[in-house]
C-alpha positions, 0 to 999 in steps of 0.5 A, spaced: 622 265 304 622 270 299 617 270 293 617 264 287 619 266 280 614 269 276 611 271 282 608 278 282 609 282 289 602 283 292 605 286 299 612 288 300 617 282 302 619 284 309 611 284 311 610 277 307 616 275 311 613 277 317 606 274 317 609 268 315 613 267 321 607 269 325 602 266 323 602 261 329 602 267 334 594 269 331 589 270 336 594 270 341 596 277 343 602 276 343 607 282 342 612 281 336 618 287 336 621 289 329 627 292 326 626 298 320 626 293 315 620 290 317 615 295 320 610 298 316 604 301 317 600 295 313 604 290 317 601 293 324 594 294 321 595 286 318 598 283 325 593 288 329 586 285 326 589 277 328 590 280 335 598 280 334 600 287 336 607 290 334 613 295 335 618 297 331 623 303 328 620 305 321 623 309 316 619 316 316 618 315 308 613 309 308 607 309 306 602 310 311 606 314 316 604 321 318 606 326 313 607 331 318 612 327 322 616 326 315 619 332 316 620 336 322 621 342 325 626 343 329 627 339 336 632 338 341 635 332 344 629 328 348 624 331 344 618 328 341 612 328 337 607 323 337 600 322 332 594 316 334 590 314 329 585 308 332 590 303 336 596 305 331 601 310 334 607 313 330 612 317 335 619 321 332 624 322 338 630 326 338 636 323 339 643 325 335 638 325 329 631 322 329 628 316 331 621 314 329 618 308 332 611 305 330 606 301 335 601 298 336 602 296 344 602 302 346 598 308 349 601 315 345 600 318 353 606 319 357 605 316 363 612 316 366 617 319 362 624 318 366 631 322 363 638 319 366 644 322 364 651 319 364 
């Protein structure tokens, strides 16, 4: 699945793998979920153009991630910030440390939010 010997890297390895693994899903409105190794703004846009929705945790310093979510103001546990660009939604939620999520399969609007404490 890796790059062929001597092949120039035009897209990130994780994106190339994800694109190959989702080839059979093109145009079928499937939802795929990734971890932070695969998730990127460019992959989310490529898959959305193929009618494949995606969601995954993302490293906040990835290219294309909203710059105002890269360095955060002080947040309390449970607080979150959301930014949207067309069908792409970026959310940073504060747990014990910030958790960033990038999605094309959700709305940034908060319908129902449940908090449970043990």
